[in-house]
C-alpha positions, 0 to 999 in steps of 0.5 A: 232211760229219760231225756232232760232238756237244759239251756245253756248260752241260749241254747237248748240241749236234750240230754239223754240218760240213764240212773241205775240204783236210784235209791242210793245216796251217793252219785257216781257220775259215769262219762264216755269218750269222744265218738262214744255213748253212754251204752258202752259205760253202762255195759262196763260198770252196770253190774258193779258199785251197787252202793252208788246211783250210777248216773250215765250221760250221753253228752251233747252231739253224742248217742242220743243228746242234741247239739247245735252249737260249737263247743269246747271242753269247758263248755261240755263241763258247764253243760254237765253241771247244768244238767246235774243241777236240774236233776238234783244230783251232786257228782260224788264221784266222776269217772271219764274215759278219754275225753270224758276225763277232761270233763270229769276233772271240770266237775271237780268231785269228791273222787275223780276216776280217770279212764285213759284221760285225754289232756296231754297233748302228743307229738303228731307222727310226720305223716299227720303233719303233711297230711294237715299242712297239705288239708290247710294249703288246699283249703287256702286255694278254695278247695274245701270239699276235699275235707272229708279226704283228710279229717281224722277218722274220729271226725268222719260224718260229723255235723259241722258243729261237731267238727268244729268242736272237735278241733277245739278239743282234740288238742287242748292242753289240760295240765293246768286243770289236771294240776289244780285238782286237789281231791282224791284222784284214781288213775287207770290206763291201758297199758298198749293204749295208742290214743292216749299213751301210758306216758300221759297218764303218768305225767297226769299221776304227777299233776294230780296230787293225791292220785294213784296211777294203775296200768293195766293190759289193753288198749284204749278200751282196756276198761271194758275187761277190767272193770271189776278191778276198777270198781274194786278199787273205786270201792276201797279208795273213794270212801269218804 
């Protein structure tokens, strides 16, 4: 594991990363989802695809990477690009889980691998809509301290910067970004995923041309049990 400091919009970021198979010529950039870190991705894929140089990154505010700035997904994309330039690496293949799928798309790799990617805004349940409306009313009345009672599980315990970042990215519509991606793409999805339901993967597959969608058994973290299948498909389909 190593750390590289970069600068973006006058802010410094200490980016924690790890490289496997450093002698390989082709790079596989692997990005985690919201609230996660590089370790879970290495746990899944570290023993596969040995012909590629694996670049595991803790994105700013996660794992051991720092963040003191309110960001958008496009900011994350630019930060990862700067980091890759700093270590003189190109994203030949970019693989991202959930939130990391959106960031991976912005890297414009030769081959894109999405694992239950975020980016298609889903309809919120009525109970969540009521919760949001109640929070906004209480905030308007000056009762900001009740925030912790209302924030989503993915946002609890965050710094101010990361909470505001979460609000920026959680409802981003990434349809245009998916539609503008024209290189090869492989989509893998958990059939029982409730965070990014399978129908959102089906929509992304219609937006990205060419692309292939593989629904697999499991929930949002389905890839932990299907890493070999996913790796085999990458090896077969992400050729020059």
